[in-house]
C-alpha positions in Angstrom: 64.0 121.2 103.3 65.1 123.2 100.4 64.9 122.4 96.7 67.5 119.7 95.6 70.6 121.2 94.5 70.6 119.0 91.4 67.3 120.8 90.5 68.9 124.3 91.1 68.6 124.5 95.0 71.3 125.6 97.4 73.8 122.5 98.1 74.0 121.3 101.7 77.7 121.5 101.8 79.5 124.5 100.1 83.0 123.9 101.3 85.0 121.2 99.4 86.0 118.2 101.3 89.8 117.4 101.6 91.7 116.6 98.3 92.8 113.1 97.4 95.3 112.1 96.9 97.1 114.2 99.5 100.4 115.6 98.1 103.2 117.8 99.7 106.8 118.8 98.8 107.9 115.8 100.4 106.4 113.8 97.6 108.0 115.8 95.0 111.4 115.8 96.6 111.1 112.0 96.8 110.4 111.8 93.2 113.2 114.3 92.4 115.8 112.2 94.3 114.8 109.2 92.2 115.4 111.2 89.2 118.7 112.5 90.2 119.7 108.9 91.2 119.4 107.7 87.7 117.7 104.6 88.7 114.2 105.3 87.6 112.9 102.1 86.4 112.0 98.9 88.2 115.1 97.0 87.0 117.0 95.4 88.9 114.1 94.1 90.8 113.3 95.0 93.6 114.7 98.5 93.4 115.8 100.3 96.6 112.6 102.2 97.0 110.6 99.4 96.0 112.1 97.1 98.7 111.8 99.8 101.2 108.1 100.2 100.8 107.4 96.5 100.5 109.3 95.8 103.6 107.5 98.6 105.6 104.0 97.9 104.3 104.4 94.2 105.0 105.4 95.0 108.8 102.5 97.5 108.9 99.9 94.8 107.8 101.8 91.9 109.6 103.5 90.0 106.8 106.9 88.8 106.3 107.2 89.6 102.6 105.9 92.1 100.2 106.4 92.3 96.5 105.5 95.5 94.6 104.4 95.5 91.0 102.6 97.6 88.4 99.0 97.5 89.5 96.5 95.7 91.7 95.1 93.3 88.9 98.4 91.7 88.0 99.0 91.1 91.8 96.2 88.7 91.8 97.3 87.0 88.6 100.8 86.7 89.7 99.3 85.4 93.3 97.5 82.4 91.3 100.5 81.7 88.9 102.8 81.5 92.0 100.6 79.1 93.7 100.9 77.0 90.5 97.1 77.6 89.5 96.3 77.8 86.0 94.7 75.5 83.1 92.0 73.2 84.3 91.8 74.8 87.9 88.8 76.7 89.2 89.0 79.8 91.5 86.0 81.0 93.4 85.3 84.7 93.4 82.3 86.8 94.8 79.6 88.3 92.5 80.0 91.8 93.8 83.6 93.0 93.1 85.5 95.1 90.5 85.9 92.8 87.4 89.5 92.4 88.1 88.8 89.8 90.4 87.5 87.4 88.0 89.8 88.6 85.3 92.9 87.7 87.2 91.8 84.1 87.4 91.3 84.0 83.7 94.6 85.6 83.2 96.3 82.8 84.9 94.4 80.4 82.8 91.8 79.5 85.4 88.1 79.4 85.5 86.6 81.7 87.7 83.6 80.3 89.6 81.4 83.2 90.5 79.1 83.0 93.8 76.7 85.4 95.3 77.4 87.5 98.4 75.8 87.1 101.8 72.9 89.6 102.4 74.2 91.5 105.7 77.5 92.6 104.6 77.8 91.7 100.7 80.8 89.8 101.1 81.5 86.4 99.7 78.8 83.9 100.9 80.7 81.1 102.7 77.7 78.5 102.4 77.9 79.1 98.5 81.7 78.8 98.5 81.5 75.6 100.1 78.8 74.3 97.6 80.9 75.4 94.6 84.0 73.4 95.5 84.8 70.5 92.8 87.8 68.4 92.3 89.1 71.2 90.1 88.8 74.1 92.8 92.3 75.4 93.7 91.7 78.6 95.4 89.1 80.8 96.9 89.5 84.7 96.3 87.4 86.7 98.9 87.1 90.4 98.3 87.0 92.7 101.5 84.4 94.9 100.3 84.1 98.7 101.4 84.3 98.7 105.2 83.6 95.2 105.4 85.7 92.0 105.7 84.9 88.4 104.3 84.5 85.9 107.1 88.2 84.8 107.2 87.6 82.2 110.1 85.3 80.2 108.1 87.1 80.7 104.7 90.3 79.7 106.1 88.4 76.6 107.8 86.8 75.6 104.6 90.1 76.1 102.5 92.1 74.0 105.0 89.5 71.1 104.8 89.5 71.1 101.2 93.3 71.8 100.5 92.7 75.1 98.8 94.6 78.3 98.6 93.2 81.6 99.8 94.1 84.8 97.9 92.6 87.9 99.5 91.5 90.8 97.4 92.4 93.9 99.7 91.9 96.7 97.2 89.8 98.3 99.8 91.5 97.3 103.0 94.8 98.8 103.4 95.3 99.0 107.3 92.3 96.8 108.3 92.6 94.1 110.9 90.8 90.9 111.5 91.2 89.5 115.2 94.3 91.6 115.2 95.7 90.1 111.9 96.2 92.3 109.1 94.2 92.1 106.0 96.2 90.2 103.4 97.9 88.3 106.0 95.6 85.3 106.5 95.8 83.7 103.0 98.6 82.6 101.0 98.6 86.0 99.4 96.9 89.3 100.0 96.5 91.7 97.1 96.5 95.5 97.4 96.0 98.1 94.8 97.6 101.5 94.7 95.6 103.1 91.7 94.9 106.8 92.1 91.8 106.8 94.1 93.0 104.0 96.4 94.0 105.0 100.1 97.5 104.3 99.6 98.5 105.3 96.2 101.1 106.1 93.6 98.8 106.7 91.0 99.3 103.1 89.9 100.7 100.0 91.4 100.1 97.0 93.4 101.6 95.1 96.3 101.3 91.2 97.2 102.0 90.3 100.8 102.8 86.9 101.8 104.6 85.3 105.0 106.1 82.2 102.8 109.4 82.9 101.7 109.1 80.6 98.6 105.9 82.0 97.4 107.4 85.6 97.6 110.5 84.4 95.5 108.3 82.9 92.9 106.3 86.1 92.7 109.5 88.2 92.6 110.5 86.2 89.6 107.2 86.2 87.9 107.2 89.9 87.7 110.8 90.3 86.7 110.7 88.5 83.3 111.0 85.2 84.9 114.6 86.0 86.2 115.4 83.4 89.0 115.2 84.5 92.6 116.2 81.3 94.6 119.9 81.3 95.3 119.9 77.7 96.1 118.0 76.3 93.0 118.3 79.2 90.5 115.6 78.2 87.9 113.7 80.6 85.8 110.1 81.0 85.5 107.6 81.8 82.8 107.4 85.5 83.8 106.7 88.9 82.3 107.7 92.4 83.0 105.2 93.5 85.8 107.8 95.7 87.9 106.7 99.1 89.4 109.2 101.9 88.7 111.1 103.7 91.4 109.1 106.6 90.9 105.9 105.2 92.0 107.7 103.4 94.8 109.3 106.6 96.0 105.6 108.1 96.3 104.1 105.0 98.1 106.9 105.4 100.7 105.9 109.0 101.4 102.3 108.2 101.4 102.8 105.6 103.8 104.4 107.9 106.4 101.0 109.8 106.5 98.8 106.7 106.1 98.0 105.9 109.6 96.9 109.6 110.6 94.7 109.5 107.6 93.3 106.0 108.8 92.5 107.4 112.2 90.6 110.4 110.8 88.7 108.2 108.5 87.9 105.9 111.5 86.6 108.9 113.6 84.3 110.0 110.9 83.2 106.3 110.5 82.0 106.1 114.1 80.4 109.6 113.9 78.3 108.2 110.8 77.2 105.2 112.9 76.2 107.5 115.5 74.2 110.0 113.5 72.7 107.8 110.6 69.9 106.5 112.5 67.4 109.3 111.9 67.6 109.2 108.4 64.7 107.3 106.7 65.4 104.6 104.4 69.2 104.6 105.1 71.0 102.0 107.0 74.6 100.6 107.6 75.6 97.1 107.4 77.1 95.9 110.6 80.9 96.0 110.6 81.7 92.4 112.0 83.1 92.5 115.6 86.1 90.5 114.7 87.2 93.6 112.5 89.9 94.9 115.0 91.1 97.8 113.2 88.9 99.8 110.8 89.9 101.2 107.5 88.1 101.8 104.1 88.7 103.1 100.7 84.9 103.4 100.1 82.2 103.5 102.9 79.1 101.7 101.5 75.7 102.7 102.6 72.6 100.7 102.3 69.5 102.6 100.9 65.9 101.4 100.7 64.6 101.9 97.3 61.1 102.3 98.5 61.9 104.8 101.0 63.6 106.8 98.1 60.4 106.6 95.9 61.9 103.6 93.7 64.8 106.1 92.5 67.9 104.2 91.4 71.1 104.3 93.6 72.8 106.1 90.6 70.3 109.0 90.8 70.7 109.1 94.6 74.4 109.3 94.2 74.1 112.0 91.6 71.9 114.0 94.0 74.4 113.8 96.8 77.2 114.9 94.6 75.0 117.9 93.8 74.6 118.6 97.5 78.6 118.6 97.8 78.9 115.0 99.2 81.5 112.6 97.4 79.1 109.6 96.4 79.1 107.1 93.7 77.9 103.7 92.5 80.7 101.2 92.1 80.4 97.7 91.1 77.2 96.0 89.1 76.9 92.5 89.7 79.0 89.9 87.6 76.2 88.9 85.9 75.5 92.4 84.4 78.8 94.1 84.5 79.9 95.6 81.0 83.7 95.4 82.0 83.3 91.6 82.4 83.3 90.1 78.9 85.4 86.9 79.1 84.3 85.7 75.7 86.3 88.5 74.1 89.6 87.2 75.5 89.4 84.2 73.3 91.6 82.2 75.8 91.0 78.5 76.0 89.4 78.6 79.5 86.7 81.0 78.0 86.0 78.8 74.9 85.8 75.6 76.9 83.6 77.1 79.7 81.6 79.6 77.4 78.3 78.6 78.9 79.6 78.9 82.6 80.9 82.3 81.7 78.0 83.8 80.0 76.7 86.6 82.3 73.1 86.2 80.9 73.0 82.6 82.2 74.2 83.8 85.9 71.9 84.8 88.6 73.1 86.4 91.9 70.1 87.9 93.6 71.9 89.4 96.5 74.7 90.9 94.5 72.2 92.3 91.8 70.1 94.1 94.3 73.1 95.4 96.0 74.7 96.5 93.1 71.7 97.9 91.0 69.5 99.2 94.0 70.7 99.2 97.3 74.6 100.0 97.7 75.7 103.9 98.0 79.6 104.4 98.0 80.5 107.4 100.1 83.9 108.8 99.2 86.8 108.5 101.8 87.5 112.2 102.0 84.1 112.9 103.5 85.6 111.1 106.6 88.4 113.4 106.8 86.5 116.6 107.3 85.7 116.0 111.2 82.4 115.7 112.7 80.8 118.6 110.6 81.8 116.7 107.5 79.7 113.6 108.6 76.8 115.9 109.7 76.7 117.1 106.3 76.6 113.7 104.8 73.6 113.0 107.1 71.7 116.1 106.4 72.3 115.7 102.5 70.9 112.1 102.7 67.9 113.3 104.7 67.2 116.1 102.2 67.5 113.9 99.1 65.4 111.2 100.8 62.5 113.7 101.3 62.5 115.1 97.7 63.4 111.4 96.3 60.2 111.6 94.1 61.7 114.3 92.1 64.5 111.9 91.1 62.2 109.3 89.4 61.4 110.2 85.8 57.5 110.9 85.2 55.7 108.3 83.5 55.4 108.8 79.8 
């Protein structure tokens, strides 16, 4: 094959992949309508567009209630607070995720108890979850990472046997289903992000889903400065302003209109990748659980064998793929080596009391560390919306980079 593009060769793909986010005149018109209405902010809560999106998205996923708020980090914090989880409680989270998952537990006043992920799919290890449960454990917060889902059958069983809540981190899982139940609809709450790169976006924003009316009211109160939401027992909560403005809600409504078409395109590309990837040395796909009955993903995770890539880092491989015209990146390092996870800097009482347990230098998560630092490669969602040719280019570029991988390794000094 020709020289790597990162070293001056010709890229595999010359044409750009589809842009993200997709925007149209309908999006602009929806925002203009909000501006003309005069009701731009999120007060009173929920605004008409926030209520519209929350209802439609909840129905799409299969939940009874949706609560729209400022972002997909406070959604998890609010979920824990609505469940009454705080000082003295423990929340079990996986070691391979965005820092926000563990941060949310701390922001609620609880201790995040971090456990490793299982080797075949890199989602939370259920054996380690069960081993980590103590008298203080109040919740499990699984993360549906990449194209995978955590084992919700077993997690819900563990939670039921131990009297724990489940809060699903679904930042990657809009549209996905497990045994025909929507992601975010199996625990007490499901948390979704609408940040710019996410597959259902307003630039920022987040949504909580629940089928418990009392929990939904508490969440609405918590994000609306504590204003009471229960007409029978109108008691305020200790809340803050986490509302989403109506401009963002309007964009979410128009984005939702085209979401299913985009999801189907990504699914078609995913199936093509599964068909074609077998010929690439040193590259494999973690098997999607057969209980996932509707596919959807934000980033698609590919597994690379470092030895087959001459020991090159996954960062170097991602950079080489980018130069070949393929959108790829490395996302989350393990929580034991994550620059964005700095709990000691918060000075919250929970971080002082449990300083040793929250010290990353004293953590060890072998599976997450190998995955995050050596094996995982995240393909951008837009490469899956370019038809079969878009996937063929991915496969060709991976093969090219693998064959020239020794060029990515610094020469010995």
